C-alpha positions as CSV (number, residue, x, y, z in Angstrom):
1,M,-39.7,62.4,-28.4
2,S,-41.8,59.5,-29.7
3,G,-40.2,56.6,-31.5
4,V,-38.9,53.1,-31.3
5,I,-35.6,51.6,-30.4
6,T,-34.5,48.6,-32.4
7,H,-31.6,46.2,-32.1
8,R,-30.7,43.2,-34.3
9,G,-30.3,40.0,-32.5
10,V,-30.2,36.2,-33.0
11,V,-32.7,33.7,-31.7
12,T,-30.8,31.4,-29.4
13,E,-33.7,29.4,-27.8
14,I,-37.4,28.9,-28.4
15,F,-40.0,28.1,-25.7
16,P,-43.7,27.7,-26.1
17,D,-44.5,31.2,-24.9
18,A,-41.2,33.0,-25.2
19,I,-37.9,33.3,-27.1
20,L,-34.4,34.0,-26.0
21,V,-32.7,36.6,-28.2
22,T,-29.0,37.5,-28.0
23,I,-28.1,41.0,-29.0
24,R,-24.6,42.6,-29.3
25,S,-24.3,45.8,-27.4
26,E,-21.6,47.9,-28.7
27,S,-20.0,51.1,-27.4
28,A,-20.2,54.4,-29.3
29,C,-16.8,53.7,-30.9
30,G,-17.9,50.3,-32.1
31,G,-17.9,51.5,-35.7
32,C,-14.4,53.0,-35.5
33,R,-11.7,51.4,-37.7
34,V,-9.0,51.7,-35.1
35,R,-11.0,50.5,-32.1
36,K,-8.9,47.3,-31.7
37,Q,-5.6,49.3,-31.5
38,C,-6.8,51.7,-28.8
39,A,-8.7,49.0,-26.8
40,M,-11.7,51.4,-26.2
41,G,-14.2,49.6,-28.4
42,E,-16.1,47.3,-26.2
43,S,-19.0,45.0,-27.1
44,E,-21.0,42.7,-25.0
45,D,-23.6,40.0,-25.8
46,K,-26.9,40.4,-23.8
47,T,-29.6,37.8,-23.8
48,L,-33.2,38.8,-23.5
49,A,-36.2,36.6,-22.7
50,I,-39.0,38.0,-24.7
51,P,-42.6,36.7,-24.2
52,S,-44.3,36.0,-27.5
53,A,-47.5,34.2,-28.3
54,Q,-46.0,33.5,-31.8
55,A,-42.8,31.8,-30.5
56,S,-43.2,28.9,-32.8
57,Y,-43.1,31.3,-35.7
58,F,-39.3,31.9,-35.2
59,E,-36.4,29.5,-35.7
60,K,-33.2,29.0,-33.7
61,G,-30.3,31.0,-35.2
62,E,-32.6,33.4,-37.1
63,T,-31.8,37.1,-37.2
64,V,-34.6,39.2,-35.7
65,E,-35.2,42.8,-34.5
66,V,-35.9,43.5,-30.9
67,V,-38.1,46.5,-30.6
68,T,-39.2,48.7,-27.7
69,E,-40.7,52.2,-27.4
70,Q,-38.3,55.0,-26.6
71,A,-40.4,55.8,-23.6
72,M,-39.6,52.3,-22.2
73,G,-35.9,53.0,-22.7
74,I,-36.2,56.3,-20.8
75,K,-38.1,54.5,-18.0
76,A,-35.4,51.9,-17.7
77,V,-32.7,54.5,-17.5
78,V,-34.6,56.4,-14.8
79,W,-35.0,53.2,-12.7
80,A,-31.5,51.9,-13.2
81,Y,-29.4,55.2,-13.0
82,V,-31.3,58.4,-12.2
83,L,-33.2,57.3,-9.1
84,P,-30.2,55.5,-7.4
85,F,-28.0,58.5,-8.1
86,L,-30.5,60.9,-6.6
87,S,-31.0,58.7,-3.6
88,V,-27.3,58.4,-2.8
89,M,-26.6,62.0,-3.4
90,T,-29.6,63.1,-1.2
91,A,-28.6,60.8,1.6
92,L,-25.0,61.9,1.4
93,L,-25.8,65.6,1.5
94,V,-28.5,65.3,4.2
95,L,-26.1,63.3,6.4
96,L,-23.2,65.6,5.9
97,Q,-25.5,68.7,6.7
98,A,-26.7,66.9,9.8
99,G,-23.2,66.6,11.1
100,A,-22.4,63.0,10.5
101,G,-18.8,62.3,9.6
102,E,-17.7,61.7,6.0
103,L,-17.1,58.0,6.7
104,V,-20.5,57.4,8.2
105,S,-22.2,59.5,5.5
106,G,-20.4,57.7,2.7
107,L,-21.1,54.2,4.0
108,T,-24.7,54.9,4.8
109,S,-25.2,56.3,1.2
110,L,-23.6,53.1,-0.2
111,G,-25.9,51.1,2.1
112,I,-28.9,53.0,0.7
113,L,-27.7,52.2,-2.8
114,A,-27.4,48.5,-2.0
115,L,-30.9,48.5,-0.5
116,Y,-32.3,50.3,-3.5
117,Y,-30.9,47.6,-5.9
118,C,-32.2,44.8,-3.6
119,V,-35.7,46.3,-3.7
120,L,-35.4,46.7,-7.5
121,Y,-34.4,43.1,-7.8
122,L,-37.4,42.0,-5.7
123,L,-39.7,44.1,-7.9
124,R,-38.1,42.8,-11.2
125,H,-41.2,40.8,-12.2
126,R,-43.4,43.9,-11.9
127,L,-40.9,45.9,-13.9
128,E,-40.8,43.2,-16.6
129,K,-44.5,43.8,-17.1
130,E,-44.0,47.6,-17.5
131,I,-40.8,47.5,-19.7
132,T,-41.7,45.3,-22.6
133,F,-39.9,44.2,-25.7
134,K,-41.3,42.9,-28.9
135,V,-39.6,40.7,-31.6
136,R,-40.1,40.8,-35.3
137,K,-38.5,39.1,-38.3
138,T,-36.1,41.1,-40.3
139,S,-37.0,41.8,-43.9
């Protein structure tokens, strides 16, 4: 499962050592012709700050490709979704088996989830070094 993930984006800001790129994230039905009638087609703009030694090479408003390795995408999914799900479910099942009430078990599991995301937020700079993006000009 090796490969790259690419998204088209637009350069919105240029700094000496980084550029801001806005990408449009669309749902799976983003290409459907009737998505506006069913209201299921969602899209959202996301802005990424991408460190680049060649930031001056790009121009504001230019269309570029944001590239990352598929392994980076999988790592991001594990950190953002898989680990918190496993921690909540484990805490919930252990507490219920230990005889704690449903309310206590549920609230404690949610507290663990909040704590997990707080720790993830505190470690965001370390994660930014592990999960990297590159930007390249479109041809």
